[in-house]
Backbone as numpy.savetxt, mean C-alpha at the origin, in Angstrom:
# Nx Ny Nz CAx CAy CAz Cx Cy Cz
20.27 11.44 21.98 19.86 11.21 23.36 18.36 11.44 23.50
17.67 10.49 24.12 16.23 10.62 24.33 15.96 11.31 25.66
15.05 12.27 25.65 14.61 12.94 26.88 13.27 12.36 27.26
13.17 11.79 28.45 11.97 11.09 28.88 11.41 11.69 30.15
10.16 11.34 30.42 9.54 11.71 31.69 10.38 11.14 32.84
10.70 11.93 33.86 11.56 11.45 34.95 11.06 10.17 35.60
9.74 10.06 35.79 9.20 8.85 36.42 9.44 7.63 35.54
9.29 7.79 34.22 9.54 6.68 33.31 11.02 6.34 33.29
11.86 7.35 33.32 13.31 7.12 33.33 13.72 6.33 34.56
13.17 6.67 35.72 13.48 5.93 36.94 12.97 4.49 36.85
11.80 4.32 36.23 11.23 2.98 36.11 12.10 2.09 35.22
12.66 2.68 34.17 13.52 1.90 33.26 14.76 1.39 33.98
15.20 2.11 35.00 16.39 1.69 35.74 16.09 0.81 36.92
14.82 0.50 37.16 14.45 -0.32 38.32 14.76 -1.79 38.07
14.90 -2.54 39.15 15.18 -3.98 39.04 13.98 -4.73 38.47
12.78 -4.31 38.83 11.56 -4.93 38.32 10.75 -3.87 37.59
10.31 -4.18 36.39 9.57 -3.20 35.59 8.25 -3.79 35.11
7.37 -2.91 34.67 6.09 -3.33 34.07 5.97 -2.70 32.69
6.92 -3.06 31.83 7.00 -2.47 30.50 6.27 -3.33 29.47
5.79 -2.68 28.43 5.14 -3.40 27.33 5.50 -2.73 26.01
5.65 -3.57 24.98 5.85 -3.08 23.62 4.49 -2.78 23.02
4.43 -1.71 22.24 3.19 -1.37 21.54 3.50 -1.05 20.08
2.55 -1.39 19.22 2.66 -1.10 17.79 1.43 -0.31 17.36
1.66 0.83 16.76 0.57 1.64 16.21 0.65 1.58 14.69
-0.40 1.07 14.06 -0.46 0.94 12.60 -1.49 1.94 12.07
-1.03 2.87 11.23 -1.91 3.90 10.66 -2.00 3.69 9.16
-3.16 3.20 8.70 -3.35 2.88 7.30 -3.58 4.15 6.47
-3.43 3.99 5.15 -3.63 5.11 4.24 -5.08 5.58 4.22
-6.02 4.69 4.56 -7.44 5.07 4.53 -7.88 5.75 5.82
-6.94 6.02 6.74 -7.26 6.72 7.97 -7.54 5.83 9.15
-7.66 4.52 8.93 -7.91 3.57 10.03 -6.63 3.37 10.83
-6.76 3.37 12.17 -5.61 3.13 13.05 -5.88 1.91 13.91
-4.86 1.06 14.07 -4.97 -0.13 14.90 -3.79 -0.17 15.85
-4.04 -0.63 17.07 -2.99 -0.75 18.06 -2.85 -2.17 18.55
-1.61 -2.59 18.81 -1.33 -3.94 19.28 -0.26 -3.86 20.37
-0.27 -4.83 21.26 0.70 -4.86 22.34 1.05 -6.30 22.70
2.26 -6.48 23.24 2.64 -7.81 23.71 2.26 -8.01 25.18
1.55 -7.04 25.75 1.09 -7.16 27.14 -0.02 -8.22 27.21
-0.32 -8.71 28.44 -1.29 -9.79 28.57 -2.74 -9.31 28.65
-2.95 -8.00 28.53 -4.31 -7.48 28.46 -4.30 -6.20 27.64
-5.48 -5.82 27.14 -5.57 -4.64 26.30 -5.13 -3.39 27.07
-4.53 -2.46 26.33 -4.13 -1.18 26.90 -4.81 -0.06 26.12
-5.27 0.95 26.81 -5.88 2.12 26.16 -4.90 3.28 26.27
-4.40 3.72 25.12 -3.41 4.79 25.07 -3.90 5.85 24.10
-4.01 7.07 24.58 -4.46 8.20 23.76 -5.78 7.90 23.05
-6.67 7.20 23.75 -8.00 6.93 23.21 -8.10 5.73 22.30
-6.99 5.06 22.00 -7.00 3.89 21.12 -6.70 2.64 21.93
-7.46 1.58 21.68 -7.24 0.32 22.38 -6.17 -0.49 21.67
-5.13 -0.84 22.39 -4.05 -1.68 21.86 -4.36 -3.12 22.25
-4.63 -3.94 21.23 -5.10 -5.29 21.47 -3.97 -6.20 21.95
-4.27 -6.99 22.96 -3.31 -7.95 23.50 -3.56 -9.31 22.88
-2.57 -10.20 23.05 -2.70 -11.60 22.63 -3.07 -11.75 21.17
-2.52 -10.87 20.30 -2.76 -11.01 18.87 -1.65 -11.77 18.18
-0.71 -12.30 18.96 0.34 -13.12 18.37 1.46 -12.33 17.73
1.56 -11.04 17.99 2.63 -10.24 17.41 3.97 -10.71 17.93
4.92 -10.85 17.02 6.28 -11.24 17.40 7.26 -10.43 16.56
7.89 -9.40 17.12 8.83 -8.61 16.35 10.19 -9.29 16.27
10.87 -9.11 15.13 12.24 -9.60 15.03 13.15 -8.63 15.78
14.41 -9.02 15.93 15.36 -8.15 16.63 15.49 -6.83 15.89
15.60 -5.77 16.64 15.70 -4.44 16.04 16.99 -3.77 16.49
17.70 -3.20 15.53 18.91 -2.45 15.85 18.78 -1.05 15.26
19.40 -0.11 15.91 19.35 1.27 15.44 20.71 1.90 15.66
21.09 2.79 14.75 22.34 3.51 14.91 22.16 4.94 14.43
23.24 5.71 14.50 23.16 7.13 14.17 23.45 7.40 12.70
23.67 6.36 11.90 23.94 6.55 10.48 22.63 6.49 9.71
22.73 6.64 8.39 21.55 6.56 7.54 21.39 5.18 6.93
22.06 4.17 7.49 21.89 2.81 6.98 20.46 2.35 7.23
19.99 1.46 6.35 18.61 1.00 6.43 18.45 0.02 7.58
17.52 0.31 8.48 17.23 -0.56 9.62 15.84 -1.15 9.43
15.78 -2.37 8.93 14.50 -3.00 8.68 14.20 -4.02 9.77
12.93 -4.24 10.00 12.46 -5.18 11.00 11.30 -5.94 10.41
11.00 -7.09 10.98 9.87 -7.88 10.49 8.92 -8.16 11.64
7.63 -7.98 11.38 6.59 -8.29 12.33 5.83 -9.51 11.84
5.67 -10.51 12.68 4.89 -11.68 12.32 3.74 -11.83 13.29
2.62 -12.35 12.80 1.46 -12.52 13.66 0.49 -13.48 13.01
-0.48 -13.91 13.80 -1.55 -14.72 13.27 -2.57 -13.82 12.58
-3.26 -14.37 11.58 -4.37 -13.65 10.98 -5.57 -13.78 11.90
-6.19 -12.67 12.21 -7.25 -12.63 13.20 -8.41 -11.80 12.66
-9.63 -12.33 12.73 -10.79 -11.63 12.19 -11.01 -10.29 12.85
-10.54 -10.12 14.10 -10.73 -8.87 14.80 -9.51 -7.97 14.71
-8.46 -8.42 14.06 -7.25 -7.60 13.95 -6.91 -7.41 12.48
-5.97 -8.17 11.97 -5.56 -8.05 10.57 -5.98 -9.32 9.84
-6.80 -9.16 8.81 -7.35 -10.30 8.09 -6.63 -10.50 6.76
-6.73 -11.72 6.24 -6.11 -12.03 4.95 -6.71 -11.18 3.84
-8.02 -10.98 3.87 -8.67 -10.21 2.81 -8.21 -8.76 2.82
-7.97 -8.20 4.01 -7.47 -6.83 4.08 -6.05 -6.73 3.51
-5.23 -7.75 3.78 -3.88 -7.76 3.23 -3.92 -7.85 1.71
-4.76 -8.77 1.19 -4.88 -8.94 -0.25 -5.46 -7.68 -0.90
-6.32 -7.00 -0.16 -6.95 -5.80 -0.69 -6.06 -4.57 -0.65
-4.84 -4.71 -0.13 -3.89 -3.60 -0.12 -4.14 -2.56 0.94
-4.96 -2.88 1.94 -5.29 -1.88 2.96 -4.10 -1.54 3.86
-3.08 -2.40 3.87 -1.91 -2.14 4.71 -0.68 -1.73 3.91
-0.84 -1.54 2.60 0.28 -1.10 1.79 0.75 0.28 2.24
2.03 0.40 2.52 2.66 1.67 2.92 2.07 2.26 4.19
1.43 1.42 5.02 0.89 1.92 6.29 2.03 2.35 7.21
1.83 3.45 7.92 2.84 3.94 8.87 2.79 3.10 10.14
3.96 2.72 10.65 4.04 1.92 11.86 4.95 2.62 12.87
4.46 2.74 14.10 5.27 3.29 15.19 5.38 2.23 16.28
6.59 1.99 16.75 6.83 1.01 17.81 7.37 1.76 19.02
6.75 1.54 20.17 7.18 2.27 21.35 6.99 1.42 22.60
7.61 1.88 23.67 7.61 1.18 24.95 6.87 2.03 25.97
6.03 1.39 26.79 5.30 2.13 27.83 5.39 1.39 29.16
5.18 2.14 30.22 5.02 1.57 31.55 3.53 1.32 31.75
3.13 0.06 31.86 1.71 -0.27 31.94 1.06 0.26 33.21
1.87 0.61 34.20 1.32 1.16 35.44 1.10 2.66 35.36
1.61 3.28 34.29 1.46 4.73 34.13 1.45 5.04 32.64
0.31 4.79 32.01 0.21 4.92 30.56 0.17 6.39 30.14
0.76 6.70 28.98 0.71 8.09 28.50 -0.69 8.44 28.01
-1.05 9.69 28.15 -2.35 10.16 27.64 -2.25 10.67 26.22
-1.01 10.83 25.74 -0.78 11.32 24.38 0.53 10.74 23.87
0.60 10.57 22.55 1.84 10.10 21.93 2.54 11.22 21.18
2.12 12.45 21.40 2.76 13.59 20.76 4.19 13.73 21.26
5.02 14.35 20.43 6.41 14.58 20.83 6.50 15.65 21.90
5.47 16.45 22.02 5.41 17.44 23.10 4.40 16.96 24.13
4.65 17.09 25.41 5.80 17.79 26.01 7.12 17.11 25.70
8.19 17.86 25.99 9.53 17.40 25.63 9.88 16.09 26.32
9.34 15.84 27.48 9.64 14.61 28.23 8.43 13.68 28.16
8.28 12.90 27.10 7.11 12.04 26.94 7.14 10.85 27.89
5.97 10.25 28.08 5.84 9.09 28.96 5.88 7.79 28.16
6.52 7.82 27.01 6.74 6.60 26.23 8.09 6.71 25.54
8.64 5.56 25.18 9.94 5.52 24.51 9.71 5.08 23.07
9.92 5.98 22.13 9.79 5.62 20.71 11.00 4.80 20.29
10.74 3.59 19.83 11.82 2.69 19.42 12.06 2.75 17.92
10.99 2.88 17.15 11.15 2.87 15.69 9.90 3.43 15.04
10.09 4.05 13.89 8.98 4.44 13.03 9.35 4.05 11.61
8.36 3.70 10.84 8.61 3.29 9.47 7.30 3.04 8.76
7.39 2.21 7.74 6.19 1.89 6.97 6.26 0.45 6.51
5.11 -0.12 6.25 5.04 -1.52 5.86 5.45 -1.67 4.40
6.39 -2.58 4.17 6.84 -2.87 2.82 6.25 -4.17 2.32
7.10 -5.14 2.07 6.64 -6.44 1.55 5.88 -7.21 2.61
4.77 -7.82 2.22 3.97 -8.64 3.12 3.87 -10.05 2.54
4.21 -11.04 3.36 4.05 -12.45 2.97 3.05 -13.07 3.92
2.25 -13.99 3.41 1.25 -14.58 4.30 0.88 -15.99 3.85
0.39 -16.75 4.81 -0.20 -18.06 4.60 -1.65 -17.95 5.05
-2.44 -19.01 4.93 -3.83 -18.92 5.40 -3.97 -18.61 6.89
-2.89 -18.81 7.68 -3.03 -18.60 9.13 -2.09 -17.54 9.70
-1.02 -17.19 8.99 -0.05 -16.23 9.53 0.39 -15.27 8.44
0.99 -14.18 8.86 1.58 -13.26 7.90 2.86 -12.69 8.49
3.72 -12.20 7.61 4.94 -11.51 8.02 5.02 -10.22 7.23
5.14 -9.12 7.94 5.19 -7.80 7.31 6.56 -7.17 7.55
7.19 -6.74 6.48 8.47 -6.06 6.60 8.24 -4.61 6.99
8.86 -4.19 8.07 8.80 -2.80 8.50 10.05 -2.09 7.99
9.88 -1.20 7.06 11.00 -0.48 6.47 11.19 0.85 7.18
12.42 1.13 7.53 12.70 2.40 8.21 12.58 3.55 7.21
12.44 4.76 7.75 12.29 5.92 6.88 13.53 6.15 6.01
14.70 5.70 6.49 15.92 5.88 5.70 15.90 5.04 4.43
15.00 4.04 4.37 14.86 3.23 3.16 14.53 4.12 1.96
13.70 5.14 2.18 13.31 6.02 1.08 14.51 6.76 0.50
15.53 7.01 1.35 16.71 7.72 0.87 17.61 6.83 0.03
17.39 5.51 0.09 18.21 4.58 -0.67 17.66 4.32 -2.07
16.43 4.79 -2.33 15.82 4.54 -3.63 16.41 5.47 -4.68
16.67 4.93 -5.85 17.24 5.72 -6.93 16.13 6.16 -7.88
16.18 7.41 -8.25 15.18 7.96 -9.16 15.92 8.50 -10.39
15.65 7.90 -11.53 16.28 8.37 -12.75 15.42 7.93 -13.93
15.66 8.53 -15.07 14.94 8.17 -16.28 15.90 7.51 -17.26
15.39 6.51 -17.95 16.17 5.85 -18.99 15.39 5.94 -20.29
16.09 5.83 -21.40 15.40 5.88 -22.68 14.52 4.65 -22.84
13.39 4.83 -23.49 12.44 3.74 -23.66 11.58 4.00 -24.88
11.21 2.92 -25.56 10.27 3.06 -26.68 8.84 3.20 -26.18
8.63 2.92 -24.90 7.32 3.08 -24.29 7.24 4.41 -23.55
6.05 4.96 -23.46 5.85 6.23 -22.76 6.08 6.05 -21.27
6.81 6.96 -20.66 7.09 6.89 -19.23 6.06 7.64 -18.40
5.13 8.32 -19.06 4.11 9.08 -18.33 2.91 8.18 -18.01
2.14 8.59 -17.04 0.88 7.91 -16.72 -0.25 8.63 -17.44
-1.15 7.85 -18.01 -2.26 8.43 -18.75 -3.04 9.40 -17.86
-3.18 10.63 -18.35 -3.95 11.63 -17.62 -3.14 12.50 -16.69
-1.83 12.20 -16.49 -1.07 13.07 -15.59 -0.70 14.38 -16.29
-0.05 15.27 -15.56 0.20 16.61 -16.10 1.11 16.59 -17.31
1.98 15.60 -17.42 2.89 15.51 -18.56 2.20 14.91 -19.77
1.28 13.98 -19.52 0.52 13.36 -20.61 -0.48 14.36 -21.19
-1.28 14.96 -20.33 -2.20 16.00 -20.77 -3.57 15.53 -21.21
-3.82 14.21 -21.28 -5.14 13.72 -21.68 -6.14 13.96 -20.55
-7.31 14.49 -20.90 -8.37 14.73 -19.92 -9.16 13.45 -19.71
-8.93 12.78 -18.58 -9.56 11.48 -18.35 -11.03 11.57 -17.99
-11.51 12.76 -17.66 -12.93 12.87 -17.29 -13.85 12.48 -18.43
-13.37 12.60 -19.66 -14.18 12.20 -20.82 -13.97 10.75 -21.20
-13.13 10.05 -20.44 -12.84 8.64 -20.73 -13.09 7.78 -19.49
-14.05 8.22 -18.69 -14.38 7.51 -17.44 -15.85 7.13 -17.48
-16.15 5.91 -17.03 -17.51 5.38 -17.16 -17.97 4.77 -15.84
-19.25 4.96 -15.54 -19.88 4.31 -14.39 -20.69 3.12 -14.90
-20.34 1.92 -14.44 -20.97 0.70 -14.95 -21.37 -0.20 -13.79
-22.08 -1.29 -14.15 -22.48 -2.29 -13.18 -22.00 -3.66 -13.62
-21.80 -4.54 -12.66 -21.51 -5.95 -12.96 -22.83 -6.62 -13.34
-22.86 -7.26 -14.53 -24.10 -7.92 -14.96 -24.00 -9.44 -14.93
-22.78 -9.97 -14.99 -22.58 -11.41 -14.82 -21.14 -11.64 -14.40
-20.90 -12.79 -13.78 -19.60 -13.05 -13.15 -19.06 -14.40 -13.60
-17.81 -14.41 -14.05 -17.12 -15.66 -14.35 -16.35 -16.13 -13.12
-15.57 -15.25 -12.55 -14.85 -15.51 -11.30 -14.48 -14.17 -10.68
-13.66 -14.18 -9.65 -13.34 -12.93 -8.96 -12.34 -12.06 -9.70
-11.99 -12.47 -10.91 -11.11 -11.66 -11.75 -11.77 -11.26 -13.06
-12.70 -12.08 -13.53 -13.32 -11.87 -14.84 -14.82 -11.73 -14.69
-15.38 -10.69 -15.29 -16.82 -10.45 -15.20 -17.26 -9.58 -16.37
-18.57 -9.45 -16.53 -19.13 -8.67 -17.62 -19.80 -7.43 -17.05
-19.75 -6.34 -17.82 -20.26 -5.06 -17.34 -21.34 -4.52 -18.27
-22.14 -3.61 -17.73 -23.13 -2.92 -18.53 -22.46 -1.83 -19.37
-23.21 -1.26 -20.29 -22.67 -0.18 -21.10 -22.02 -0.70 -22.37
-21.71 0.22 -23.26 -21.11 -0.14 -24.54 -19.83 0.66 -24.73
-18.73 0.08 -24.29 -17.41 0.70 -24.45 -16.65 -0.09 -25.51
-16.13 0.55 -26.55 -15.44 -0.18 -27.61 -14.34 -1.10 -27.07
-14.24 -2.29 -27.66 -13.26 -3.29 -27.22 -11.85 -2.71 -27.17
-11.15 -3.00 -26.10 -9.76 -2.61 -25.96 -9.53 -1.26 -25.31
-10.54 -0.41 -25.29 -10.37 0.94 -24.73 -9.98 0.89 -23.26
-10.51 -0.09 -22.54 -10.28 -0.16 -21.10 -9.05 -0.97 -20.71
-8.44 -1.67 -21.66 -7.23 -2.45 -21.34 -6.15 -1.53 -20.79
-5.54 -1.94 -19.69 -4.51 -1.18 -18.96 -5.09 0.04 -18.24
-6.42 0.14 -18.22 -7.04 1.21 -17.46 -7.26 0.78 -16.02
-8.11 1.49 -15.32 -8.35 1.18 -13.91 -9.82 0.89 -13.66
-10.06 0.07 -12.65 -11.41 -0.24 -12.20 -11.45 -0.03 -10.69
-12.37 0.79 -10.23 -12.53 1.06 -8.80 -13.98 0.78 -8.42
-14.17 -0.14 -7.48 -15.53 -0.50 -7.06 -16.10 0.60 -6.18
-17.37 0.90 -6.42 -18.04 1.97 -5.67 -19.21 1.45 -4.84
-19.40 0.15 -4.81 -20.42 -0.45 -3.94 -20.06 -1.92 -3.73
-20.82 -2.58 -2.88 -20.58 -3.99 -2.62 -19.46 -4.22 -1.63
-19.08 -5.49 -1.47 -18.05 -5.85 -0.50 -16.68 -5.29 -0.87
-16.45 -5.00 -2.16 -15.16 -4.48 -2.61 -15.14 -2.96 -2.72
-16.12 -2.30 -2.12 -16.23 -0.84 -2.21 -14.91 -0.17 -1.83
-14.40 0.68 -2.74 -13.16 1.40 -2.49 -11.92 0.71 -3.02
-12.03 -0.57 -3.37 -10.86 -1.30 -3.87 -10.73 -1.09 -5.37
-9.52 -0.96 -5.83 -9.29 -0.76 -7.26 -8.07 -1.50 -7.75
-7.99 -1.71 -9.05 -6.85 -2.39 -9.64 -6.77 -2.05 -11.12
-5.78 -2.62 -11.79 -5.59 -2.42 -13.22 -6.42 -3.42 -14.01
-6.94 -2.99 -15.14 -7.67 -3.88 -16.04 -6.67 -4.52 -16.99
-6.57 -5.84 -16.94 -5.60 -6.54 -17.78 -6.08 -6.67 -19.22
-7.38 -6.90 -19.39 -7.90 -7.13 -20.74 -9.36 -6.70 -20.82
-9.72 -6.12 -21.96 -11.10 -5.67 -22.19 -11.54 -6.19 -23.55
-12.50 -7.10 -23.54 -13.04 -7.68 -24.76 -14.56 -7.54 -24.73
-15.09 -6.63 -25.52 -16.53 -6.41 -25.53 -17.02 -5.95 -24.17
-17.94 -6.72 -23.59 -18.47 -6.38 -22.27 -17.67 -7.02 -21.15
-16.64 -7.80 -21.49 -15.90 -8.55 -20.48 -14.65 -7.82 -20.04
-14.47 -7.76 -18.72 -13.25 -7.22 -18.14 -12.51 -8.33 -17.41
-11.19 -8.33 -17.55 -10.34 -9.24 -16.77 -9.35 -8.37 -16.00
-9.38 -8.51 -14.68 -8.52 -7.70 -13.83 -7.14 -8.34 -13.67
-6.15 -7.53 -13.34 -4.82 -8.06 -13.07 -4.79 -8.84 -11.77
-5.62 -8.44 -10.81 -5.64 -9.08 -9.50 -7.03 -9.62 -9.19
-7.06 -10.67 -8.39 -8.34 -11.15 -7.89 -8.92 -10.13 -6.93
-10.21 -9.87 -7.05 -10.87 -9.00 -6.08 -10.78 -9.66 -4.70
-10.51 -8.90 -3.65 -10.33 -9.51 -2.32 -11.61 -10.11 -1.75
-12.76 -9.60 -2.18 -14.04 -10.12 -1.69 -14.88 -10.60 -2.87
-15.89 -11.41 -2.58 -16.73 -11.95 -3.65 -17.45 -10.83 -4.39
-17.49 -10.96 -5.73 -18.26 -10.04 -6.54 -19.73 -10.41 -6.49
-20.58 -9.45 -6.80 -22.02 -9.70 -6.85 -22.61 -8.94 -8.02
-23.61 -9.53 -8.67 -24.31 -8.83 -9.74 -24.89 -7.53 -9.19
-24.78 -6.47 -9.98 -25.22 -5.11 -9.64 -24.20 -4.34 -8.81
-23.05 -4.94 -8.48 -21.97 -4.14 -7.92 -21.64 -3.02 -8.91
-21.42 -1.83 -8.41 -21.08 -0.71 -9.30 -19.59 -0.41 -9.23
-19.07 0.12 -10.31 -17.66 0.49 -10.34 -17.44 1.61 -11.34
-16.36 2.33 -11.15 -15.94 3.36 -12.08 -14.74 2.85 -12.85
-14.86 2.84 -14.16 -13.77 2.34 -14.99 -13.21 3.48 -15.84
-11.90 3.47 -16.02 -11.23 4.53 -16.76 -10.40 3.91 -17.87
-10.43 4.54 -19.03 -9.69 4.04 -20.18 -8.21 3.90 -19.87
-7.56 3.01 -20.63 -6.15 2.76 -20.42 -5.32 3.04 -21.65
-4.03 2.90 -21.50 -3.10 3.16 -22.59 -1.99 2.12 -22.54
-1.64 1.56 -23.70 -0.57 0.56 -23.74 0.81 1.19 -23.82
0.86 2.54 -23.77 2.10 3.31 -23.72 2.94 3.23 -24.99
2.32 2.83 -26.10 3.02 2.86 -27.39 2.52 4.05 -28.19
3.37 4.57 -29.07 2.98 5.75 -29.84 1.94 5.39 -30.91
1.97 4.15 -31.39 1.02 3.73 -32.41 -0.26 3.16 -31.83
-0.28 2.92 -30.52 -1.46 2.34 -29.88 -2.27 3.38 -29.16
-2.14 3.38 -27.83 -2.94 4.29 -27.02 -2.71 5.75 -27.34
-1.46 6.12 -27.62 -1.16 7.52 -27.87 -1.88 8.02 -29.12
-1.95 7.17 -30.14 -2.66 7.53 -31.36 -4.16 7.58 -31.11
-4.67 6.62 -30.33 -6.11 6.59 -30.05 -6.56 7.87 -29.35
-5.72 8.41 -28.50 -6.07 9.65 -27.79 -5.62 10.90 -28.56
-5.02 10.72 -29.72 -4.55 11.87 -30.50 -3.53 12.70 -29.74
-2.62 12.02 -29.06 -1.72 12.72 -28.14 -0.25 12.44 -28.43
0.06 12.20 -29.71 1.45 11.86 -30.05 2.43 12.96 -29.68
1.98 14.20 -29.71 2.89 15.31 -29.43 3.42 15.28 -28.00
2.66 14.65 -27.10 3.09 14.57 -25.70 3.67 13.20 -25.34
3.98 12.39 -26.33 4.50 11.05 -26.05 5.78 11.13 -25.24
5.82 10.41 -24.12 6.96 10.50 -23.20 7.96 9.38 -23.38
8.30 9.05 -24.60 9.28 8.01 -24.85 10.11 8.36 -26.07
10.96 7.42 -26.46 11.82 7.60 -27.63 11.55 6.44 -28.59
10.46 6.51 -29.35 10.05 5.35 -30.15 10.96 5.03 -31.33
11.80 5.98 -31.73 12.58 5.77 -32.94 14.08 5.55 -32.67
14.46 5.42 -31.42 15.88 5.18 -31.15 16.24 3.74 -31.54
17.47 3.51 -31.96 17.86 2.14 -32.31 17.82 1.23 -31.09
17.41 -0.01 -31.28 17.37 -0.97 -30.19 18.69 -1.71 -30.05
18.78 -2.68 -29.12 20.02 -3.44 -28.91 20.52 -4.14 -30.16
19.60 -4.61 -31.01 20.04 -5.29 -32.24 20.86 -4.35 -33.12
20.46 -3.09 -33.17 21.20 -2.13 -33.98 22.54 -1.78 -33.34
22.55 -1.70 -32.01 23.79 -1.37 -31.32 24.89 -2.39 -31.59
24.51 -3.66 -31.56 25.51 -4.73 -31.62 25.67 -5.33 -33.01
24.94 -4.80 -33.97 25.08 -5.33 -35.32 26.38 -4.85 -35.94
27.07 -5.75 -36.60 28.33 -5.39 -37.22 28.13 -4.60 -38.50
29.21 -4.16 -39.09 29.10 -3.40 -40.34 28.52 -4.27 -41.45
27.79 -3.63 -42.36 27.21 -4.36 -43.50 28.32 -4.86 -44.43
């Protein structure tokens, strides 16, 4: 049962109402954006909720069980709201989303759960999952918090290491395998050449994080490292420029004879490299 402000409760039961849907999107980088289906902007708790951004929520259902309640938000790509480059750059990955209802004639000054009788109706909270987009529109899946309870966490045997290079289980000190470099020439937004002399292959499967330029703060996995050339797994969301700086970190192919040997870390290998494979399991007697 929801406990609401008495004035809002009375308004909900009126024959004519002035209600509006609002969406609060809180990104991982700390940026917050507000949107509303109202015909003009609303200012709630100091944040402007933009109107006429083309938001269209799918039908939403909720129950008292732990079943997954997912919803989809669709909208136009807008230079002043959510842009294609921001979506490609991962700025909305796992962003928290809150959907609530307000009386536009009596807006709340806070969205806190206290006081006990708030002046807004919380309809749903969740986080952004899969995002699909075209050059003009996008659709973002809003996953309910119960989705996290449906995920299975278990370990299976593998000939590859299950640890991440540099984590507490791996034990490799990455501070000695991290380099500050510059872009010296560009092939495309995925392939470019860097300054410095890092032995070929050391950076393959490592990470690259830009520290200046239009891609400042964006990072991805390095797919291939040949001499001075890096090839990223993903296209950079913004154009690269000569002299852009980035921090690159060595990678590991997760094999005991490859990266693990290069780092002298076989004792901490997190896999089972010598277990029989499927061919051995299903092979008949000699």
